[in-house]
C-alpha positions in Angstrom: 148.5 -44.9 -63.2 149.8 -41.4 -63.0 152.8 -39.5 -64.2 155.1 -36.7 -63.1 155.7 -33.4 -64.9 158.9 -31.5 -64.0 158.9 -27.8 -65.1 162.2 -26.2 -65.9 163.4 -22.9 -67.4 164.2 -23.0 -71.1 167.7 -24.5 -71.3 167.3 -26.1 -67.9 167.3 -29.6 -69.3 171.1 -29.5 -69.4 171.3 -29.2 -65.6 169.2 -32.3 -64.9 170.4 -35.8 -64.5 167.8 -38.2 -66.0 167.5 -41.2 -68.3 164.8 -41.9 -70.9 163.6 -45.4 -70.0 162.2 -46.0 -73.4 165.2 -44.8 -75.5 163.2 -41.7 -76.6 160.3 -43.6 -78.2 157.6 -41.6 -76.4 159.3 -38.3 -77.2 159.5 -39.3 -80.8 155.8 -40.0 -80.9 155.0 -36.7 -79.3 157.3 -35.0 -81.8 155.7 -36.8 -84.8 152.1 -36.1 -83.8 152.7 -32.5 -82.8 152.3 -33.2 -79.1 155.3 -31.3 -77.8 153.0 -28.6 -76.4 151.2 -29.6 -73.2 148.0 -27.9 -74.3 147.7 -29.9 -77.5 145.2 -32.6 -78.1 148.0 -35.0 -79.1 149.7 -34.5 -75.8 146.5 -35.2 -74.0 145.9 -38.4 -76.0 149.5 -39.7 -75.6 149.7 -39.0 -71.9 146.3 -40.7 -71.3 147.6 -43.8 -73.2 150.9 -43.6 -71.2 148.9 -43.8 -68.0 146.4 -46.4 -69.1 146.3 -49.6 -67.2 145.2 -52.8 -68.9 144.4 -56.2 -67.5 148.0 -57.2 -67.7 149.0 -54.0 -65.8 152.7 -54.3 -66.8 153.7 -50.6 -66.9 154.6 -51.1 -70.5 153.1 -50.0 -73.8 150.8 -52.8 -74.9 149.5 -53.5 -78.4 145.9 -52.7 -77.6 146.8 -49.4 -76.0 148.9 -48.5 -79.1 146.1 -49.4 -81.4 143.6 -47.3 -79.5 146.2 -44.4 -79.5 146.6 -44.8 -83.3 142.9 -44.4 -83.7 142.8 -41.4 -81.3 145.6 -39.7 -83.2 143.9 -40.5 -86.6 147.2 -42.0 -87.7 147.2 -42.9 -91.3 150.8 -42.8 -92.5 153.3 -45.6 -92.4 155.8 -43.3 -90.7 153.3 -42.6 -87.9 152.5 -46.2 -87.5 156.2 -47.1 -87.3 156.7 -44.5 -84.6 153.8 -45.9 -82.6 154.9 -49.5 -83.2 158.3 -48.6 -81.6 156.5 -48.0 -78.3 155.4 -51.7 -78.0 156.8 -53.2 -74.8 158.7 -50.0 -73.9 158.2 -48.9 -70.2 155.5 -46.4 -69.3 157.5 -45.2 -66.3 159.0 -41.9 -65.4 157.7 -38.4 -66.1 157.8 -35.6 -68.5 160.1 -32.6 -68.5 158.5 -29.4 -69.8 159.5 -25.8 -70.0 157.5 -23.2 -68.2 156.1 -22.3 -71.6 154.6 -25.7 -72.0 157.0 -27.4 -74.4 157.9 -31.0 -73.7 161.6 -31.6 -73.8 161.8 -35.1 -72.3 159.3 -38.0 -71.9 159.5 -41.3 -69.9 162.3 -39.8 -67.9 163.5 -41.1 -64.6 165.5 -38.9 -62.2 
């Protein structure tokens, strides 16, 4: 699977019409694990998991993908595990909205 990245000027998010298909769960995970910069290791890990296809191929966050992501992010806190758990069964559709400076301002967004 792939994903889309939309680049906007800082403050440009307000001029876009989009919906977060996962109620902001992916963005919360990015925020918690310091993945809001596209050049961060956390962003790379989270987007790789976002695109990962499993045998079920449901375009949803599946438990095994979340568990692998937890290991990749070296998640040890209950708060982090709770944020990751909130992803389960959420859609892995849409794209990411980022500023030209590389800051993620929306995730799992459909336009």
